[in-house]
N, CA, C, O and the ligand as a Tripos MOL2 file, in Angstrom:
@<TRIPOS>MOLECULE
protein
  289   287    73     0     0
PROTEIN
NO_CHARGES

@<TRIPOS>ATOM
      1 N          72.5580   56.3560  118.9190 N.3       1 MET1
      2 CA         71.2830   55.8250  119.4270 C.3       1 MET1
      3 C          71.5350   54.7080  120.4330 C.2       1 MET1
      4 O          72.3820   53.8390  120.2280 O.2       1 MET1
      5 N          70.7820   54.7540  121.5150 N.am      2 ASP2
      6 CA         70.8950   53.6850  122.5100 C.3       2 ASP2
      7 C          69.9950   52.5290  122.1440 C.2       2 ASP2
      8 O          68.8030   52.7020  121.8890 O.2       2 ASP2
      9 N          70.5780   51.3570  122.1210 N.am      3 LEU3
     10 CA         69.7780   50.1610  121.8510 C.3       3 LEU3
     11 C          69.6930   49.3360  123.1230 C.2       3 LEU3
     12 O          70.6940   49.0760  123.7910 O.2       3 LEU3
     13 N          68.4810   48.9380  123.4350 N.am      4 GLU4
     14 CA         68.2810   48.1450  124.6440 C.3       4 GLU4
     15 C          67.6930   46.7940  124.3070 C.2       4 GLU4
     16 O          66.9860   46.6230  123.3150 O.2       4 GLU4
     17 N          68.0050   45.8500  125.1570 N.am      5 LEU5
     18 CA         67.4410   44.5210  125.0210 C.3       5 LEU5
     19 C          65.9170   44.5970  125.0960 C.2       5 LEU5
     20 O          65.3630   45.2380  125.9890 O.2       5 LEU5
     21 N          65.2550   43.9460  124.1640 N.am      6 GLY6
     22 CA         63.7960   43.9270  124.1890 C.3       6 GLY6
     23 C          63.1540   45.1040  123.4690 C.2       6 GLY6
     24 O          61.9380   45.1450  123.2840 O.2       6 GLY6
     25 N          63.9790   46.0520  123.0690 N.am      7 GLN7
     26 CA         63.4600   47.2320  122.3560 C.3       7 GLN7
     27 C          63.0100   46.8390  120.9550 C.2       7 GLN7
     28 O          63.6120   45.9750  120.3180 O.2       7 GLN7
     29 N          61.9430   47.4830  120.4820 N.am      8 ILE8
     30 CA         61.4770   47.2410  119.1180 C.3       8 ILE8
     31 C          61.9670   48.3790  118.2270 C.2       8 ILE8
     32 O          61.7890   49.5540  118.5470 O.2       8 ILE8
     33 N          62.5770   48.0190  117.1220 N.am      9 VAL9
     34 CA         63.0670   49.0310  116.1800 C.3       9 VAL9
     35 C          62.5050   48.7670  114.7920 C.2       9 VAL9
     36 O          62.0060   47.6810  114.4950 O.2       9 VAL9
     37 N          62.6000   49.7880  113.9530 N.am     10 ARG10
     38 CA         62.1050   49.6780  112.5920 C.3      10 ARG10
     39 C          63.2780   49.8810  111.6460 C.2      10 ARG10
     40 O          64.1480   50.7140  111.9020 O.2      10 ARG10
     41 N          63.3050   49.1260  110.5560 N.am     11 THR11
     42 CA         64.4080   49.2490  109.6060 C.3      11 THR11
     43 C          63.9300   49.8570  108.2910 C.2      11 THR11
     44 O          62.7530   49.7840  107.9380 O.2      11 THR11
     45 N          64.8770   50.4580  107.5820 N.am     12 LYS12
     46 CA         64.5510   51.0790  106.2990 C.3      12 LYS12
     47 C          64.1380   50.0420  105.2760 C.2      12 LYS12
     48 O          63.2350   50.2540  104.4660 O.2      12 LYS12
     49 N          64.8290   48.9100  105.3370 N.am     13 LYS13
     50 CA         64.5210   47.8420  104.3920 C.3      13 LYS13
     51 C          63.5870   46.8460  105.0450 C.2      13 LYS13
     52 O          63.7500   46.4800  106.2100 O.2      13 LYS13
     53 N          62.6110   46.4180  104.2750 N.am     14 LYS14
     54 CA         61.7050   45.3990  104.8050 C.3      14 LYS14
     55 C          62.3250   44.0210  104.7080 C.2      14 LYS14
     56 O          63.0860   43.7360  103.7840 O.2      14 LYS14
     57 N          62.0000   43.1760  105.6550 N.am     15 HIS15
     58 CA         62.3880   41.7740  105.5720 C.3      15 HIS15
     59 C          61.5540   41.1380  104.4590 C.2      15 HIS15
     60 O          60.4450   41.5970  104.1880 O.2      15 HIS15
     61 N          62.0700   40.0870  103.8060 N.am     16 PRO16
     62 CA         61.2920   39.4340  102.7390 C.3      16 PRO16
     63 C          59.8740   39.0250  103.1610 C.2      16 PRO16
     64 O          58.9960   38.8880  102.3090 O.2      16 PRO16
     65 N          59.6460   38.8320  104.4380 N.am     17 CYS17
     66 CA         58.3020   38.4460  104.8920 C.3      17 CYS17
     67 C          57.3540   39.6450  104.9100 C.2      17 CYS17
     68 O          56.1660   39.4800  105.1860 O.2      17 CYS17
     69 N          57.8610   40.8550  104.6210 N.am     18 GLY18
     70 CA         56.9990   42.0270  104.5480 C.3      18 GLY18
     71 C          56.9950   42.8770  105.7980 C.2      18 GLY18
     72 O          56.3280   43.9110  105.8480 O.2      18 GLY18
     73 N          57.7270   42.4540  106.8000 N.am     19 ASN19
     74 CA         57.7530   43.1610  108.0670 C.3      19 ASN19
     75 C          58.9900   44.0620  108.1680 C.2      19 ASN19
     76 O          60.0410   43.7470  107.6100 O.2      19 ASN19
     77 N          58.8570   45.1840  108.8830 N.am     20 ASP20
     78 CA         60.0370   46.0220  109.0770 C.3      20 ASP20
     79 C          60.2630   46.3750  110.5500 C.2      20 ASP20
     80 O          60.9660   47.3310  110.8770 O.2      20 ASP20
     81 N          59.6610   45.5900  111.4130 N.am     21 LEU21
     82 CA         59.8510   45.7980  112.8470 C.3      21 LEU21
     83 C          60.6510   44.6340  113.4400 C.2      21 LEU21
     84 O          60.4250   43.4710  113.1060 O.2      21 LEU21
     85 N          61.5820   44.9730  114.3180 N.am     22 TRP22
     86 CA         62.4860   43.9740  114.8930 C.3      22 TRP22
     87 C          62.6130   44.1620  116.3900 C.2      22 TRP22
     88 O          62.5610   45.2810  116.9010 O.2      22 TRP22
     89 N          62.7810   43.0510  117.0800 N.am     23 GLU23
     90 CA         63.0380   43.1200  118.5140 C.3      23 GLU23
     91 C          64.5250   42.8770  118.7500 C.2      23 GLU23
     92 O          65.0950   41.9290  118.2110 O.2      23 GLU23
     93 N          65.1450   43.7250  119.5480 N.am     24 ILE24
     94 CA         66.5610   43.5510  119.8720 C.3      24 ILE24
     95 C          66.6990   42.4080  120.8760 C.2      24 ILE24
     96 O          66.1200   42.4500  121.9610 O.2      24 ILE24
     97 N          67.4730   41.3880  120.5020 N.am     25 VAL25
     98 CA         67.6160   40.2550  121.4220 C.3      25 VAL25
     99 C          69.0400   40.1160  121.9560 C.2      25 VAL25
    100 O          69.2970   39.3130  122.8530 O.2      25 VAL25
    101 N          69.9540   40.8910  121.4070 N.am     26 ARG26
    102 CA         71.3040   40.9010  121.9500 C.3      26 ARG26
    103 C          71.9790   42.2230  121.6120 C.2      26 ARG26
    104 O          71.9150   42.6970  120.4770 O.2      26 ARG26
    105 N          72.6230   42.8050  122.6070 N.am     27 VAL27
    106 CA         73.3160   44.0750  122.3970 C.3      27 VAL27
    107 C          74.7800   43.9020  122.7410 C.2      27 VAL27
    108 O          75.1260   43.3410  123.7810 O.2      27 VAL27
    109 N          75.6270   44.3830  121.8680 N.am     28 GLY28
    110 CA         77.0650   44.3140  122.1090 C.3      28 GLY28
    111 C          77.7590   44.9190  120.9220 C.2      28 GLY28
    112 O          77.2280   45.8370  120.2970 O.2      28 GLY28
    113 N          78.9320   44.4290  120.5940 N.am     29 ALA29
    114 CA         79.6080   44.8820  119.3870 C.3      29 ALA29
    115 C          78.7600   44.4930  118.1840 C.2      29 ALA29
    116 O          78.6960   45.2040  117.1810 O.2      29 ALA29
    117 N          78.1190   43.3550  118.3170 N.am     30 ASP30
    118 CA         77.1550   42.9110  117.3160 C.3      30 ASP30
    119 C          75.7550   42.9990  117.8890 C.2      30 ASP30
    120 O          75.5270   42.7910  119.0810 O.2      30 ASP30
    121 N          74.8240   43.3160  116.9970 N.am     31 ILE31
    122 CA         73.4160   43.3920  117.4060 C.3      31 ILE31
    123 C          72.6790   42.1920  116.8290 C.2      31 ILE31
    124 O          72.8470   41.8320  115.6640 O.2      31 ILE31
    125 N          71.8700   41.5950  117.6670 N.am     32 LYS32
    126 CA         71.0200   40.5130  117.1940 C.3      32 LYS32
    127 C          69.5870   40.9980  117.2770 C.2      32 LYS32
    128 O          69.1610   41.5460  118.2940 O.2      32 LYS32
    129 N          68.8410   40.7890  116.1900 N.am     33 ALA33
    130 CA         67.4580   41.2500  116.1750 C.3      33 ALA33
    131 C          66.5460   40.1780  115.5870 C.2      33 ALA33
    132 O          66.9130   39.4640  114.6540 O.2      33 ALA33
    133 N          65.3420   40.0870  116.1640 N.am     34 ARG34
    134 CA         64.3650   39.1000  115.7050 C.3      34 ARG34
    135 C          63.2420   39.8090  114.9690 C.2      34 ARG34
    136 O          62.6740   40.7910  115.4490 O.2      34 ARG34
    137 N          62.9360   39.2770  113.7800 N.am     35 CYS35
    138 CA         61.8550   39.8220  112.9670 C.3      35 CYS35
    139 C          60.5140   39.5580  113.6500 C.2      35 CYS35
    140 O          60.2130   38.4280  114.0330 O.2      35 CYS35
    141 N          59.7200   40.6090  113.7950 N.am     36 LEU36
    142 CA         58.4220   40.4440  114.4500 C.3      36 LEU36
    143 C          57.4390   39.6810  113.5710 C.2      36 LEU36
    144 O          56.4560   39.1210  114.0570 O.2      36 LEU36
    145 N          57.7200   39.6660  112.2680 N.am     37 GLY37
    146 CA         56.8070   39.0070  111.3550 C.3      37 GLY37
    147 C          56.9790   37.5040  111.3270 C.2      37 GLY37
    148 O          56.0020   36.7630  111.4300 O.2      37 GLY37
    149 N          58.2350   37.0390  111.1860 N.am     38 CYS38
    150 CA         58.4470   35.6070  110.9760 C.3      38 CYS38
    151 C          59.3650   34.9720  112.0070 C.2      38 CYS38
    152 O          59.5520   33.7550  111.9970 O.2      38 CYS38
    153 N          59.9420   35.7720  112.8990 N.am     39 GLY39
    154 CA         60.7810   35.2040  113.9380 C.3      39 GLY39
    155 C          62.2280   34.9640  113.5300 C.2      39 GLY39
    156 O          63.0270   34.4730  114.3280 O.2      39 GLY39
    157 N          62.5640   35.3050  112.3030 N.am     40 HIS40
    158 CA         63.9290   35.1490  111.8100 C.3      40 HIS40
    159 C          64.8770   36.0500  112.6030 C.2      40 HIS40
    160 O          64.5410   37.1960  112.9000 O.2      40 HIS40
    161 N          66.0520   35.5370  112.9430 N.am     41 VAL41
    162 CA         67.0130   36.3240  113.7090 C.3      41 VAL41
    163 C          68.2140   36.6920  112.8390 C.2      41 VAL41
    164 O          68.7810   35.8420  112.1530 O.2      41 VAL41
    165 N          68.5860   37.9530  112.8770 N.am     42 VAL42
    166 CA         69.7740   38.3980  112.1470 C.3      42 VAL42
    167 C          70.7940   38.9550  113.1310 C.2      42 VAL42
    168 O          70.4460   39.4440  114.2060 O.2      42 VAL42
    169 N          72.0650   38.8680  112.7350 N.am     43 MET43
    170 CA         73.1020   39.4530  113.5680 C.3      43 MET43
    171 C          74.0010   40.2860  112.6670 C.2      43 MET43
    172 O          74.4140   39.8330  111.6000 O.2      43 MET43
    173 N          74.2990   41.4950  113.0990 N.am     44 MET44
    174 CA         75.2310   42.3090  112.3200 C.3      44 MET44
    175 C          75.9270   43.3130  113.2150 C.2      44 MET44
    176 O          75.4980   43.5780  114.3380 O.2      44 MET44
    177 N          77.0190   43.8700  112.6880 N.am     45 GLY45
    178 CA         77.7780   44.8550  113.4510 C.3      45 GLY45
    179 C          76.9140   46.0530  113.8030 C.2      45 GLY45
    180 O          76.0400   46.4550  113.0340 O.2      45 GLY45
    181 N          77.1650   46.6110  114.9620 N.am     46 ARG46
    182 CA         76.3480   47.7170  115.4530 C.3      46 ARG46
    183 C          76.2860   48.9210  114.4970 C.2      46 ARG46
    184 O          75.1920   49.4240  114.2410 O.2      46 ARG46
    185 N          77.4090   49.3950  113.9660 N.am     47 PRO47
    186 CA         77.3410   50.5580  113.0640 C.3      47 PRO47
    187 C          76.4600   50.3010  111.8420 C.2      47 PRO47
    188 O          75.7120   51.1740  111.4020 O.2      47 PRO47
    189 N          76.5650   49.0900  111.3090 N.am     48 LYS48
    190 CA         75.7740   48.7320  110.1380 C.3      48 LYS48
    191 C          74.2830   48.7100  110.4930 C.2      48 LYS48
    192 O          73.4410   49.2100  109.7470 O.2      48 LYS48
    193 N          73.9900   48.1290  111.6260 N.am     49 PHE49
    194 CA         72.6040   48.0190  112.0610 C.3      49 PHE49
    195 C          72.0000   49.4020  112.3160 C.2      49 PHE49
    196 O          70.8630   49.6730  111.9300 O.2      49 PHE49
    197 N          72.7680   50.2630  112.9630 N.am     50 GLU50
    198 CA         72.2520   51.5980  113.2980 C.3      50 GLU50
    199 C          71.9200   52.4040  112.0560 C.2      50 GLU50
    200 O          71.0220   53.2460  112.0700 O.2      50 GLU50
    201 N          72.6510   52.1410  110.9830 N.am     51 LYS51
    202 CA         72.3800   52.8430  109.7270 C.3      51 LYS51
    203 C          71.0420   52.4500  109.1220 C.2      51 LYS51
    204 O          70.4480   53.2070  108.3530 O.2      51 LYS51
    205 N          70.5770   51.2670  109.4740 N.am     52 LEU52
    206 CA         69.3250   50.7600  108.9000 C.3      52 LEU52
    207 C          68.0850   51.2330  109.6550 C.2      52 LEU52
    208 O          66.9550   51.0510  109.2030 O.2      52 LEU52
    209 N          68.3230   51.8390  110.8100 N.am     53 LEU53
    210 CA         67.1890   52.1420  111.6820 C.3      53 LEU53
    211 C          66.3880   53.3660  111.2640 C.2      53 LEU53
    212 O          66.9190   54.3400  110.7300 O.2      53 LEU53
    213 N          65.1130   53.2790  111.5210 N.am     54 ARG54
    214 CA         64.2010   54.4060  111.3130 C.3      54 ARG54
    215 C          63.3730   54.5760  112.5670 C.2      54 ARG54
    216 O          63.1930   53.6440  113.3510 O.2      54 ARG54
    217 N          62.8750   55.7840  112.7380 N.am     55 LYS55
    218 CA         62.0400   56.0380  113.9120 C.3      55 LYS55
    219 C          60.6760   55.3760  113.7670 C.2      55 LYS55
    220 O          60.1200   55.2930  112.6720 O.2      55 LYS55
    221 N          60.1560   54.9150  114.8780 N.am     56 ILE56
    222 CA         58.8000   54.3720  114.8940 C.3      56 ILE56
    223 C          57.8530   55.5040  115.2490 C.2      56 ILE56
    224 O          57.8980   56.0510  116.3500 O.2      56 ILE56
    225 N          57.0000   55.8430  114.3020 N.am     57 LYS57
    226 CA         56.1100   56.9780  114.5490 C.3      57 LYS57
    227 C          54.6440   56.6280  114.3310 C.2      57 LYS57
    228 O          53.7580   57.1060  115.0390 O.2      57 LYS57
    229 N          54.4110   55.7680  113.3150 N.am     58 SER58
    230 CA         53.0200   55.5840  112.9180 C.3      58 SER58
    231 C          52.2380   54.7450  113.9270 C.2      58 SER58
    232 O          52.7590   53.7890  114.5000 O.2      58 SER58
    233 N          50.9810   55.1240  114.1290 N.am     59 PRO59
    234 CA         50.1070   54.3810  115.0440 C.3      59 PRO59
    235 C          49.9980   52.9090  114.6450 C.2      59 PRO59
    236 O          49.8310   52.0320  115.4920 O.2      59 PRO59
    237 N          50.0950   52.6550  113.3290 N.am     60 LYS60
    238 CA         50.0070   51.2880  112.8380 C.3      60 LYS60
    239 C          51.1390   50.4320  113.4020 C.2      60 LYS60
    240 O          50.9220   49.3000  113.8360 O.2      60 LYS60
    241 N          52.3430   50.9900  113.3890 N.am     61 ASP61
    242 CA         53.4990   50.2880  113.9340 C.3      61 ASP61
    243 C          53.3310   50.0280  115.4270 C.2      61 ASP61
    244 O          53.6200   48.9390  115.9220 O.2      61 ASP61
    245 N          52.8620   51.0440  116.1250 N.am     62 LEU62
    246 CA         52.6820   50.9050  117.5670 C.3      62 LEU62
    247 C          51.6500   49.8210  117.8660 C.2      62 LEU62
    248 O          51.7660   49.0860  118.8460 O.2      62 LEU62
    249 N          50.6550   49.7390  117.0140 N.am     63 GLU63
    250 CA         49.6200   48.7190  117.1650 C.3      63 GLU63
    251 C          50.2290   47.3230  116.9940 C.2      63 GLU63
    252 O          49.9470   46.4000  117.7600 O.2      63 GLU63
    253 N          51.0730   47.2030  115.9620 N.am     64 LYS64
    254 CA         51.7410   45.9240  115.6920 C.3      64 LYS64
    255 C          52.5960   45.4970  116.8770 C.2      64 LYS64
    256 O          52.6060   44.3300  117.2660 O.2      64 LYS64
    257 N          53.3130   46.4640  117.4430 N.am     65 ILE65
    258 CA         54.2000   46.1790  118.5730 C.3      65 ILE65
    259 C          53.3800   45.7240  119.7720 C.2      65 ILE65
    260 O          53.7540   44.7910  120.4820 O.2      65 ILE65
    261 N          52.2540   46.4010  119.9830 N.am     66 GLU66
    262 CA         51.3690   46.0540  121.0930 C.3      66 GLU66
    263 C          50.8800   44.6070  120.9520 C.2      66 GLU66
    264 O          50.8550   43.8450  121.9180 O.2      66 GLU66
    265 N          50.4970   44.2560  119.7360 N.am     67 LYS67
    266 CA         50.0010   42.9000  119.4790 C.3      67 LYS67
    267 C          51.0920   41.8740  119.7210 C.2      67 LYS67
    268 O          50.8480   40.8130  120.2960 O.2      67 LYS67
    269 N          52.3000   42.2010  119.2780 N.am     68 TYR68
    270 CA         53.4320   41.2910  119.4360 C.3      68 TYR68
    271 C          53.7210   41.0520  120.9200 C.2      68 TYR68
    272 O          53.9640   39.9220  121.3430 O.2      68 TYR68
    273 N          53.6900   42.1190  121.6910 N.am     69 ARG69
    274 CA         53.9790   42.0150  123.1300 C.3      69 ARG69
    275 C          52.9290   41.1640  123.8450 C.2      69 ARG69
    276 O          53.2290   40.4310  124.7870 O.2      69 ARG69
    277 N          51.6960   41.2830  123.3700 N.am     70 GLN70
    278 CA         50.6280   40.5130  124.0170 C.3      70 GLN70
    279 C          50.7500   39.0200  123.7210 C.2      70 GLN70
    280 O          50.3870   38.1680  124.5310 O.2      70 GLN70
    281 N          51.2760   38.7350  122.5260 N.am     71 LYS71
    282 CA         51.4190   37.3340  122.1250 C.3      71 LYS71
    283 C          52.4550   36.6080  122.9550 C.2      71 LYS71
    284 O          52.3530   35.4020  123.1800 O.2      71 LYS71
    285 N          53.4610   37.3540  123.4120 N.am     72 LYS72
    286 CA         54.5800   36.7260  124.1130 C.3      72 LYS72
    287 C          54.2200   36.2010  125.4920 C.2      72 LYS72
    288 O          55.0750   35.6500  126.1860 O.2      72 LYS72
    289 ZN         60.5630   38.3530  108.6710 Zn       73 ZN73
@<TRIPOS>BOND
     1     1     2 1
     2     2     3 1
     3     3     4 2
     4     3     5 am
     5     5     6 1
     6     6     7 1
     7     7     8 2
     8     7     9 am
     9     9    10 1
    10    10    11 1
    11    11    12 2
    12    11    13 am
    13    13    14 1
    14    14    15 1
    15    15    16 2
    16    15    17 am
    17    17    18 1
    18    18    19 1
    19    19    20 2
    20    19    21 am
    21    21    22 1
    22    22    23 1
    23    23    24 2
    24    23    25 am
    25    25    26 1
    26    26    27 1
    27    27    28 2
    28    27    29 am
    29    29    30 1
    30    30    31 1
    31    31    32 2
    32    31    33 am
    33    33    34 1
    34    34    35 1
    35    35    36 2
    36    35    37 am
    37    37    38 1
    38    38    39 1
    39    39    40 2
    40    39    41 am
    41    41    42 1
    42    42    43 1
    43    43    44 2
    44    43    45 am
    45    45    46 1
    46    46    47 1
    47    47    48 2
    48    47    49 am
    49    49    50 1
    50    50    51 1
    51    51    52 2
    52    51    53 am
    53    53    54 1
    54    54    55 1
    55    55    56 2
    56    55    57 am
    57    57    58 1
    58    58    59 1
    59    59    60 2
    60    59    61 am
    61    61    62 1
    62    62    63 1
    63    63    64 2
    64    63    65 am
    65    65    66 1
    66    66    67 1
    67    67    68 2
    68    67    69 am
    69    69    70 1
    70    70    71 1
    71    71    72 2
    72    71    73 am
    73    73    74 1
    74    74    75 1
    75    75    76 2
    76    75    77 am
    77    77    78 1
    78    78    79 1
    79    79    80 2
    80    79    81 am
    81    81    82 1
    82    82    83 1
    83    83    84 2
    84    83    85 am
    85    85    86 1
    86    86    87 1
    87    87    88 2
    88    87    89 am
    89    89    90 1
    90    90    91 1
    91    91    92 2
    92    91    93 am
    93    93    94 1
    94    94    95 1
    95    95    96 2
    96    95    97 am
    97    97    98 1
    98    98    99 1
    99    99   100 2
   100    99   101 am
   101   101   102 1
   102   102   103 1
   103   103   104 2
   104   103   105 am
   105   105   106 1
   106   106   107 1
   107   107   108 2
   108   107   109 am
   109   109   110 1
   110   110   111 1
   111   111   112 2
   112   111   113 am
   113   113   114 1
   114   114   115 1
   115   115   116 2
   116   115   117 am
   117   117   118 1
   118   118   119 1
   119   119   120 2
   120   119   121 am
   121   121   122 1
   122   122   123 1
   123   123   124 2
   124   123   125 am
   125   125   126 1
   126   126   127 1
   127   127   128 2
   128   127   129 am
   129   129   130 1
   130   130   131 1
   131   131   132 2
   132   131   133 am
   133   133   134 1
   134   134   135 1
   135   135   136 2
   136   135   137 am
   137   137   138 1
   138   138   139 1
   139   139   140 2
   140   139   141 am
   141   141   142 1
   142   142   143 1
   143   143   144 2
   144   143   145 am
   145   145   146 1
   146   146   147 1
   147   147   148 2
   148   147   149 am
   149   149   150 1
   150   150   151 1
   151   151   152 2
   152   151   153 am
   153   153   154 1
   154   154   155 1
   155   155   156 2
   156   155   157 am
   157   157   158 1
   158   158   159 1
   159   159   160 2
   160   159   161 am
   161   161   162 1
   162   162   163 1
   163   163   164 2
   164   163   165 am
   165   165   166 1
   166   166   167 1
   167   167   168 2
   168   167   169 am
   169   169   170 1
   170   170   171 1
   171   171   172 2
   172   171   173 am
   173   173   174 1
   174   174   175 1
   175   175   176 2
   176   175   177 am
   177   177   178 1
   178   178   179 1
   179   179   180 2
   180   179   181 am
   181   181   182 1
   182   182   183 1
   183   183   184 2
   184   183   185 am
   185   185   186 1
   186   186   187 1
   187   187   188 2
   188   187   189 am
   189   189   190 1
   190   190   191 1
   191   191   192 2
   192   191   193 am
   193   193   194 1
   194   194   195 1
   195   195   196 2
   196   195   197 am
   197   197   198 1
   198   198   199 1
   199   199   200 2
   200   199   201 am
   201   201   202 1
   202   202   203 1
   203   203   204 2
   204   203   205 am
   205   205   206 1
   206   206   207 1
   207   207   208 2
   208   207   209 am
   209   209   210 1
   210   210   211 1
   211   211   212 2
   212   211   213 am
   213   213   214 1
   214   214   215 1
   215   215   216 2
   216   215   217 am
   217   217   218 1
   218   218   219 1
   219   219   220 2
   220   219   221 am
   221   221   222 1
   222   222   223 1
   223   223   224 2
   224   223   225 am
   225   225   226 1
   226   226   227 1
   227   227   228 2
   228   227   229 am
   229   229   230 1
   230   230   231 1
   231   231   232 2
   232   231   233 am
   233   233   234 1
   234   234   235 1
   235   235   236 2
   236   235   237 am
   237   237   238 1
   238   238   239 1
   239   239   240 2
   240   239   241 am
   241   241   242 1
   242   242   243 1
   243   243   244 2
   244   243   245 am
   245   245   246 1
   246   246   247 1
   247   247   248 2
   248   247   249 am
   249   249   250 1
   250   250   251 1
   251   251   252 2
   252   251   253 am
   253   253   254 1
   254   254   255 1
   255   255   256 2
   256   255   257 am
   257   257   258 1
   258   258   259 1
   259   259   260 2
   260   259   261 am
   261   261   262 1
   262   262   263 1
   263   263   264 2
   264   263   265 am
   265   265   266 1
   266   266   267 1
   267   267   268 2
   268   267   269 am
   269   269   270 1
   270   270   271 1
   271   271   272 2
   272   271   273 am
   273   273   274 1
   274   274   275 1
   275   275   276 2
   276   275   277 am
   277   277   278 1
   278   278   279 1
   279   279   280 2
   280   279   281 am
   281   281   282 1
   282   282   283 1
   283   283   284 2
   284   283   285 am
   285   285   286 1
   286   286   287 1
   287   287   288 2
@<TRIPOS>SUBSTRUCTURE
     1 MET1         2 RESIDUE 1 A MET
     2 ASP2         6 RESIDUE 1 A ASP
     3 LEU3        10 RESIDUE 1 A LEU
     4 GLU4        14 RESIDUE 1 A GLU
     5 LEU5        18 RESIDUE 1 A LEU
     6 GLY6        22 RESIDUE 1 A GLY
     7 GLN7        26 RESIDUE 1 A GLN
     8 ILE8        30 RESIDUE 1 A ILE
     9 VAL9        34 RESIDUE 1 A VAL
    10 ARG10       38 RESIDUE 1 A ARG
    11 THR11       42 RESIDUE 1 A THR
    12 LYS12       46 RESIDUE 1 A LYS
    13 LYS13       50 RESIDUE 1 A LYS
    14 LYS14       54 RESIDUE 1 A LYS
    15 HIS15       58 RESIDUE 1 A HIS
    16 PRO16       62 RESIDUE 1 A PRO
    17 CYS17       66 RESIDUE 1 A CYS
    18 GLY18       70 RESIDUE 1 A GLY
    19 ASN19       74 RESIDUE 1 A ASN
    20 ASP20       78 RESIDUE 1 A ASP
    21 LEU21       82 RESIDUE 1 A LEU
    22 TRP22       86 RESIDUE 1 A TRP
    23 GLU23       90 RESIDUE 1 A GLU
    24 ILE24       94 RESIDUE 1 A ILE
    25 VAL25       98 RESIDUE 1 A VAL
    26 ARG26      102 RESIDUE 1 A ARG
    27 VAL27      106 RESIDUE 1 A VAL
    28 GLY28      110 RESIDUE 1 A GLY
    29 ALA29      114 RESIDUE 1 A ALA
    30 ASP30      118 RESIDUE 1 A ASP
    31 ILE31      122 RESIDUE 1 A ILE
    32 LYS32      126 RESIDUE 1 A LYS
    33 ALA33      130 RESIDUE 1 A ALA
    34 ARG34      134 RESIDUE 1 A ARG
    35 CYS35      138 RESIDUE 1 A CYS
    36 LEU36      142 RESIDUE 1 A LEU
    37 GLY37      146 RESIDUE 1 A GLY
    38 CYS38      150 RESIDUE 1 A CYS
    39 GLY39      154 RESIDUE 1 A GLY
    40 HIS40      158 RESIDUE 1 A HIS
    41 VAL41      162 RESIDUE 1 A VAL
    42 VAL42      166 RESIDUE 1 A VAL
    43 MET43      170 RESIDUE 1 A MET
    44 MET44      174 RESIDUE 1 A MET
    45 GLY45      178 RESIDUE 1 A GLY
    46 ARG46      182 RESIDUE 1 A ARG
    47 PRO47      186 RESIDUE 1 A PRO
    48 LYS48      190 RESIDUE 1 A LYS
    49 PHE49      194 RESIDUE 1 A PHE
    50 GLU50      198 RESIDUE 1 A GLU
    51 LYS51      202 RESIDUE 1 A LYS
    52 LEU52      206 RESIDUE 1 A LEU
    53 LEU53      210 RESIDUE 1 A LEU
    54 ARG54      214 RESIDUE 1 A ARG
    55 LYS55      218 RESIDUE 1 A LYS
    56 ILE56      222 RESIDUE 1 A ILE
    57 LYS57      226 RESIDUE 1 A LYS
    58 SER58      230 RESIDUE 1 A SER
    59 PRO59      234 RESIDUE 1 A PRO
    60 LYS60      238 RESIDUE 1 A LYS
    61 ASP61      242 RESIDUE 1 A ASP
    62 LEU62      246 RESIDUE 1 A LEU
    63 GLU63      250 RESIDUE 1 A GLU
    64 LYS64      254 RESIDUE 1 A LYS
    65 ILE65      258 RESIDUE 1 A ILE
    66 GLU66      262 RESIDUE 1 A GLU
    67 LYS67      266 RESIDUE 1 A LYS
    68 TYR68      270 RESIDUE 1 A TYR
    69 ARG69      274 RESIDUE 1 A ARG
    70 GLN70      278 RESIDUE 1 A GLN
    71 LYS71      282 RESIDUE 1 A LYS
    72 LYS72      286 RESIDUE 1 A LYS
    73 ZN73       289 GROUP 0 **** ****
Protein backbone atom coordinates (compact mmCIF):
# COMPACT_ATOMS: atom_id res chain seq x y z
CA MET A 1 0.00 0.00 0.00
CA ASP A 2 1.20 3.48 -0.84
CA LEU A 3 1.15 5.90 2.03
CA GLU A 4 1.23 9.59 1.33
CA LEU A 5 1.75 12.59 3.50
CA GLY A 6 -1.58 14.03 4.57
CA GLN A 7 -3.46 10.85 3.72
CA ILE A 8 -6.15 9.71 6.14
CA VAL A 9 -6.11 6.04 7.10
CA ARG A 10 -8.18 3.83 9.34
CA THR A 11 -6.78 1.30 11.80
CA LYS A 12 -8.16 -2.00 13.02
CA LYS A 13 -7.66 -1.00 16.61
CA LYS A 14 -9.29 2.09 17.99
CA HIS A 15 -7.28 4.68 19.84
CA PRO A 16 -8.29 4.97 23.53
CA CYS A 17 -10.08 8.22 22.64
CA GLY A 18 -12.52 6.18 20.51
CA ASN A 19 -11.24 7.26 17.13
CA ASP A 20 -9.83 4.99 14.43
CA LEU A 21 -8.88 7.53 11.79
CA TRP A 22 -5.34 8.87 11.45
CA GLU A 23 -3.57 11.42 9.33
CA ILE A 24 -0.15 10.46 7.98
CA VAL A 25 2.31 13.15 9.03
CA ARG A 26 5.58 11.47 8.14
CA VAL A 27 6.49 8.78 5.65
CA GLY A 28 9.72 6.84 5.64
CA ALA A 29 11.08 3.71 7.24
CA ASP A 30 8.94 4.80 10.14
CA ILE A 31 5.43 6.13 9.81
CA LYS A 32 4.14 8.94 11.93
CA ALA A 33 0.40 9.35 12.25
CA ARG A 34 -1.83 11.81 14.09
CA CYS A 35 -5.09 10.73 15.67
CA LEU A 36 -7.99 12.69 14.21
CA GLY A 37 -9.83 12.44 17.50
CA CYS A 38 -7.35 13.77 20.03
CA GLY A 39 -4.29 14.86 18.07
CA HIS A 40 -2.01 12.25 19.64
CA VAL A 41 0.92 11.31 17.39
CA VAL A 42 2.31 7.80 17.11
CA MET A 43 5.37 6.54 15.30
CA MET A 44 6.02 2.97 14.27
CA GLY A 45 7.80 0.88 11.69
CA ARG A 46 6.13 0.81 8.31
CA PRO A 47 5.44 -2.97 8.16
CA LYS A 48 3.81 -2.88 11.57
CA PHE A 49 1.71 0.13 10.68
CA GLU A 50 0.56 -1.35 7.36
CA LYS A 51 -0.71 -4.42 9.17
CA LEU A 52 -3.02 -2.23 11.23
CA LEU A 53 -4.64 -0.54 8.28
CA ARG A 54 -8.18 -1.00 7.08
CA LYS A 55 -9.95 0.43 4.09
CA ILE A 56 -12.06 3.52 4.53
CA LYS A 57 -15.44 2.72 3.08
CA SER A 58 -18.23 3.97 5.27
CA PRO A 59 -19.89 7.32 4.55
CA LYS A 60 -19.58 8.07 8.26
CA ASP A 61 -15.79 7.92 8.07
CA LEU A 62 -15.73 10.08 4.97
CA GLU A 63 -17.90 12.59 6.79
CA LYS A 64 -15.47 12.65 9.72
CA ILE A 65 -12.54 13.19 7.37
CA GLU A 66 -14.36 16.03 5.63
CA LYS A 67 -15.02 17.72 8.97
CA TYR A 68 -11.40 17.30 10.03
CA ARG A 69 -10.12 18.85 6.79
CA GLN A 70 -12.42 21.82 7.20
CA LYS A 71 -11.19 22.44 10.72
CA LYS A 72 -7.58 22.71 9.60
ZN1 LIG B 1 -6.96 9.63 19.87
